[in-house]
C-alpha positions as a printed Julia matrix, in Angstrom:
394×3 Matrix{Float64}:
   0.0     0.0     0.0
   2.86    2.38    0.77
   4.4     1.66   -2.63
   1.11    2.5    -4.34
   0.74    5.77   -2.39
   4.29    6.79   -3.3
   3.66    5.92   -6.96
   0.51    8.04   -7.02
   2.36   11.08   -5.69
   5.53   10.66   -7.76
   6.9    13.14  -10.26
   5.65   12.63  -13.86
   9.17   11.7   -15.03
   9.38    9.03  -12.33
   6.02    7.66  -13.44
   7.22    7.69  -17.05
  10.26    5.62  -16.15
   8.05    3.11  -14.33
   5.74    2.91  -17.35
   8.76    2.23  -19.55
   9.71   -0.62  -17.22
   6.17   -1.96  -17.53
   6.35   -1.7   -21.34
   9.67   -3.57  -21.42
   8.23   -6.23  -19.12
   5.24   -6.57  -21.45
   7.56   -7.11  -24.41
   9.58   -9.8   -22.64
   6.42  -11.48  -21.36
   5.02  -11.54  -24.9
   8.21  -13.17  -26.2
   8.09  -15.81  -23.46
   4.45  -16.58  -24.21
   5.21  -16.83  -27.93
   7.92  -19.35  -27.1
   5.43  -21.32  -25.03
   2.92  -21.21  -27.88
   5.55  -22.49  -30.31
   6.47  -25.32  -27.93
   2.8   -26.28  -27.48
   2.18  -26.28  -31.22
   5.39  -28.15  -32.12
   5.93  -30.86  -29.48
   8.39  -32.69  -31.73
  10.73  -29.67  -31.84
  11.68  -29.58  -28.18
  15.3   -28.59  -28.89
  14.2   -25.65  -31.01
  11.74  -24.54  -28.34
  14.46  -24.66  -25.68
  16.8   -22.58  -27.82
  14.05  -20.02  -28.43
  13.5   -19.82  -24.68
  17.21  -19.27  -24.1
  17.18  -16.48  -26.68
  14.48  -14.72  -24.66
  16.9   -14.35  -21.74
  18.8   -11.65  -23.66
  15.92   -9.11  -23.61
  15.05  -10.39  -20.11
  18.51   -9.44  -18.85
  18.28   -6.02  -20.53
  14.86   -5.4   -18.95
  16.07   -6.38  -15.48
  19.07   -4.09  -15.83
  16.77   -1.22  -16.77
  14.4    -1.96  -13.89
  17.3    -1.87  -11.41
  18.52    1.44  -12.81
  15.03    2.93  -12.47
  14.75    1.67   -8.89
  18.09    3.26   -7.98
  16.97    6.68   -9.25
  13.54    6.55   -7.61
  13.37    9.43   -5.08
  11.07    7.43   -2.8
  13.77    4.79   -2.21
  16.67    7.18   -1.69
  18.21    7.06    1.82
  17.62   10.23    3.81
  18.57   11.38    7.26
  15.93   10.53    9.84
  14.08    7.85    7.87
  15.47    5.08   10.05
  13.74    6.66   13.05
  10.34    6.03   11.44
  11.16    2.47   10.4
  12.4     3.15    6.85
  15.99    2.02    7.06
  18.05    0.48    4.23
  16.26   -2.88    4.5
  12.76   -1.37    4.37
  13.74    0.92    1.49
  15.11   -2.01   -0.51
  11.86   -3.92    0.12
   9.88   -0.85   -0.98
  11.92   -0.65   -4.19
  11.37   -4.36   -4.82
   7.61   -4.0    -4.37
   7.44   -0.97   -6.69
   9.46   -2.82   -9.34
   7.29   -5.92   -8.99
   4.11   -3.85   -9.42
   5.4    -2.23  -12.62
   6.6    -5.52  -14.1
   3.4    -7.34  -13.12
   1.37   -4.68  -14.92
   3.46   -5.27  -18.03
   3.04   -9.05  -17.76
  -0.74   -8.69  -17.58
  -0.74   -6.51  -20.69
   1.39   -9.11  -22.46
  -1.05  -11.88  -21.5
  -4.08   -9.95  -22.75
  -2.37   -9.09  -26.05
  -1.17  -12.65  -26.53
  -4.61  -14.14  -25.88
  -6.23  -11.58  -28.17
  -3.87  -12.38  -31.05
  -4.44  -16.11  -30.53
  -8.18  -15.62  -30.72
  -8.84  -16.88  -27.19
 -10.81  -13.76  -26.24
 -12.88  -12.62  -29.21
 -11.92  -14.55  -32.33
  -8.8   -14.4   -34.46
  -7.84  -10.79  -35.36
  -6.08   -9.79  -38.6
  -7.71  -12.73  -40.42
  -5.66  -15.19  -38.37
  -2.29  -13.88  -39.59
  -0.66  -14.47  -36.19
  -2.24  -17.86  -35.53
   0.67  -19.96  -36.76
   3.28  -17.74  -35.1
   1.6   -17.99  -31.68
   0.46  -21.63  -31.86
  -3.24  -20.81  -31.73
  -4.26  -24.4   -32.47
  -2.61  -25.85  -29.36
  -3.84  -25.31  -25.77
  -1.57  -23.58  -23.28
  -0.72  -25.14  -19.88
  -1.88  -22.61  -17.25
   0.96  -23.42  -14.85
   3.58  -22.69  -17.51
   1.85  -19.4   -18.38
   1.91  -18.27  -14.75
   5.57  -19.27  -14.3
   6.7   -17.4   -17.41
   4.68  -14.29  -16.56
   6.04  -14.25  -13.01
   9.63  -14.6   -14.2
  10.25  -10.94  -15.05
   8.63   -9.45  -11.88
  10.41  -11.93   -9.62
  13.87  -11.46  -11.13
  13.55   -7.68  -11.43
  12.25   -7.26   -7.87
  15.01   -9.46   -6.43
  17.73   -7.64   -8.37
  16.38   -4.24   -7.32
  16.28   -5.24   -3.66
  19.86   -6.52   -3.77
  21.13   -3.45   -5.63
  19.55   -0.98   -3.22
  20.54   -3.03   -0.17
  24.18   -2.66   -1.21
  23.88    1.08   -1.98
  25.92    3.15    0.48
  24.32    6.04    2.33
  25.89    9.34    1.41
  27.27   11.66    4.03
  24.91   14.43    3.0
  21.46   13.45    1.79
  19.75   16.81    2.27
  20.81   20.42    1.61
  20.72   21.06    5.36
  23.27   18.29    5.94
  25.44   19.59    3.11
  25.72   23.0     4.77
  27.48   21.36    7.72
  30.27   19.93    5.53
  33.4    21.85    4.71
  34.36   22.22    1.04
  37.07   19.56    1.28
  34.49   17.0     2.45
  32.07   17.82   -0.38
  34.64   17.15   -3.17
  35.47   13.4    -3.28
  39.01   12.08   -3.69
  39.92   10.16   -6.87
  38.31    6.74   -6.82
  40.39    3.59   -6.96
  40.69    2.09  -10.46
  38.24   -0.75  -11.15
  39.81   -4.19  -11.2
  37.79   -5.66  -14.05
  39.65   -4.24  -17.07
  42.07   -7.19  -17.58
  39.23   -9.69  -17.18
  37.09   -7.72  -19.61
  39.85   -7.66  -22.23
  40.4   -11.4   -21.78
  36.69  -12.22  -22.15
  36.37  -10.01  -25.23
  39.37  -11.66  -26.85
  37.99  -15.09  -25.96
  34.63  -14.22  -27.54
  36.27  -13.07  -30.77
  38.41  -16.22  -30.82
  35.34  -18.43  -30.4
  33.62  -16.67  -33.29
  36.67  -17.14  -35.51
  36.94  -20.81  -34.54
  33.23  -21.4   -35.17
  33.66  -20.24  -38.76
  36.11  -23.1   -39.41
  33.56  -25.79  -38.65
  30.55  -26.99  -40.55
  27.6   -24.61  -40.96
  25.33  -26.94  -39.0
  24.17  -26.88  -35.35
  21.63  -24.1   -35.9
  20.47  -21.8   -33.13
  16.92  -20.83  -34.14
  15.67  -17.43  -33.11
  12.04  -16.26  -32.96
  11.38  -15.31  -36.57
  13.18  -16.11  -39.8
  16.75  -15.92  -38.53
  17.23  -19.66  -38.05
  20.69  -20.71  -39.24
  23.18  -18.89  -37.04
  25.76  -21.33  -35.62
  25.48  -21.74  -31.88
  29.19  -21.16  -31.27
  28.98  -17.79  -33.02
  26.34  -16.66  -30.53
  28.42  -18.03  -27.67
  31.3   -15.89  -28.89
  29.06  -12.82  -29.12
  27.87  -13.46  -25.56
  31.43  -13.67  -24.25
  32.3   -10.48  -26.12
  29.31   -8.66  -24.59
  30.21   -9.79  -21.07
  33.81   -8.73  -21.65
  32.83   -5.25  -22.8
  30.48   -4.83  -19.83
  33.27   -5.92  -17.48
  35.84   -3.64  -19.09
  33.49   -0.61  -19.21
  34.28    0.76  -15.71
  38.02    0.37  -16.29
  37.86    2.15  -19.64
  35.8     4.97  -18.11
  38.32    5.35  -15.28
  41.16    5.36  -17.81
  39.37    8.07  -19.79
  39.29   10.2   -16.65
  43.01    9.74  -16.12
  43.74   10.7   -19.72
  41.76   13.91  -19.27
  44.04   14.92  -16.4
  47.3    14.2   -18.22
  49.8    16.89  -19.32
  49.21   19.73  -16.83
  45.39   19.96  -16.9
  43.42   23.1   -16.24
  40.48   23.42  -13.88
  37.9    22.16  -16.4
  39.92   19.14  -17.47
  40.79   18.34  -13.88
  37.15   18.49  -12.79
  35.97   16.43  -15.78
  38.62   13.79  -15.18
  37.93   13.5   -11.46
  34.2    13.11  -12.07
  34.78   10.4   -14.68
  37.04    8.5   -12.3
  34.46    8.81   -9.53
  31.57    7.69  -11.78
  33.43    4.85  -13.5
  31.6     2.11  -11.6
  28.2     3.77  -11.99
  28.18    4.5   -15.73
  30.98    2.29  -17.0
  29.08   -0.99  -17.0
  25.94    0.37  -18.78
  28.25    2.08  -21.26
  30.03   -1.21  -21.93
  26.69   -2.96  -22.45
  25.59   -0.31  -24.97
  28.94   -0.72  -26.73
  28.34   -4.49  -26.95
  24.81   -4.04  -28.3
  25.88   -1.5   -30.92
  28.77   -3.69  -32.05
  26.35   -6.62  -32.41
  24.04   -4.45  -34.52
  26.89   -3.34  -36.8
  28.05   -6.94  -37.17
  24.5    -8.16  -37.89
  24.05   -5.49  -40.58
  27.36   -6.53  -42.12
  26.21  -10.17  -42.14
  22.56   -9.89  -43.14
  21.96   -6.32  -44.25
  22.75   -6.86  -47.94
  21.13  -10.24  -48.44
  17.53  -11.31  -48.8
  17.15  -12.55  -45.21
  14.47  -10.5   -43.51
  14.2   -10.7   -39.76
  11.05  -12.11  -38.27
   8.67   -9.97  -36.17
   9.67  -11.58  -32.88
  13.36  -11.14  -33.64
  12.67   -7.47  -34.36
  10.75   -7.13  -31.08
  13.61   -8.68  -29.13
  16.14   -6.4   -30.82
  14.04   -3.31  -30.05
  13.75   -4.38  -26.41
  17.5    -4.91  -26.05
  18.44   -1.66  -27.77
  15.81    0.39  -25.96
  16.47   -1.04  -22.5
  20.26   -0.74  -22.7
  20.06    2.84  -23.97
  17.5     3.78  -21.32
  19.68    2.15  -18.65
  22.65    4.26  -19.7
  20.58    7.46  -19.6
  19.11    6.52  -16.22
  22.57    5.76  -14.81
  23.75    9.14  -16.05
  20.81   10.73  -14.23
  21.76    8.85  -11.06
  25.32   10.12  -11.38
  24.05   13.67  -11.79
  21.94   13.31   -8.64
  24.92   11.92   -6.73
  27.15   14.91   -7.54
  24.46   17.58   -7.13
  25.78   18.67   -3.73
  29.33   18.87   -5.09
  28.15   21.07   -7.95
  26.28   23.38   -5.56
  29.35   23.59   -3.33
  31.54   24.58   -6.28
  29.07   27.27   -7.29
  29.06   28.67   -3.75
  32.87   28.74   -3.84
  32.76   30.95   -6.97
  33.13   28.45   -9.82
  31.33   29.7   -12.96
  28.41   27.67  -14.22
  29.96   27.66  -17.69
  32.91   25.69  -16.34
  30.59   22.97  -15.04
  28.82   22.79  -18.41
  32.17   22.64  -20.22
  33.29   19.8   -17.97
  30.09   17.87  -18.75
  30.58   18.35  -22.5
  34.22   17.33  -22.2
  33.32   14.12  -20.39
  30.8    13.18  -23.07
  33.29   13.92  -25.86
  36.04   11.83  -24.29
  33.74    8.87  -23.72
  32.59    9.09  -27.33
  36.19    9.2   -28.57
  37.08    6.13  -26.51
  34.03    3.91  -26.97
  33.01    4.71  -30.57
  36.22    3.36  -32.18
  36.13    0.41  -29.8
  32.57   -0.42  -30.86
  33.47   -0.24  -34.53
  36.61   -2.36  -34.07
  34.76   -5.07  -32.12
  31.98   -5.16  -34.72
  34.45   -5.5   -37.59
  36.43   -8.23  -35.83
  33.21  -10.1   -34.98
  31.87   -9.98  -38.53
  35.19  -10.61  -40.32
  35.42  -14.41  -39.82
  31.73  -14.82  -40.7
  31.88  -12.84  -43.94
  35.19  -14.28  -45.12
């Protein structure tokens, strides 16, 4: 009940982010139900049904990541001074975030169920002259237990991940403007953060993924990995290599962001470069991983266009839906993480303004950070995409 009251009185942008989480949950739920419909209509193709279900975990992971990012930026779950006295400590706030996330994802799952049943003709006859009947397995009955399990998968995973993420979130020294006034300027400006330790592991995983893709091209073109739609002849080892590459880029993202901050401060930096570099180093863990995930998704898109963009191999509707979910959720996660970083350094920015720093310097530092990240990650994305597609197009 408290979660519903807080949702009703939230800012419109907060409600918009929760509606986006619900929409992403609806998309993933629809994909899972389509996989169940295919399995019910094709009992002899159990291996293909299992592979289609495994493919659905890619947009599921992107949706959960987005839901966690939205929960972290929710003002109602942010630790504040004095909340523990009224029974809203870190544990209660994490439970509140989990309940809010579960409500949004459950709403999306219900929308997915209604749309799926409508397209199958289970509610009011087959729409669109039965065009979606074969795709959704309208001739075969659905097991109710399996439907409930699949629809509960996204709310359960997203709520659990949100609770764990917020439980581990540290409480800042100053959570209100009144508390910030009591801090001296040296306490408001954080020291350079320690470099993340995942860069070597990320480079190793990325290299391993590219090596697996190159090795898979040497074998026979068999062992298909069917996807929802018409893309049904991609070798399984190629997708394993892409997965390893994506995990490697996500692991290396914080290290690359921290390294970008150090490069900004090289060769006798001025005030703007010093501020931009320190902020990048401090925010490496917060925005580095979503940035690495976006880099992995964009490289996969470039490689897929290089492989299939010139041939007569159209993607199926469910493949397109999954791609839209992955691209949209990863991009929204990056933007939400950037908003969280802005909220985290708001007190530092106000302290610098009170000390006499011009507002133009803060804007220049923000633009400089964005330019450096673009210069570092854009060539990396292009290089990974070219290396991933090279053995497959040879």
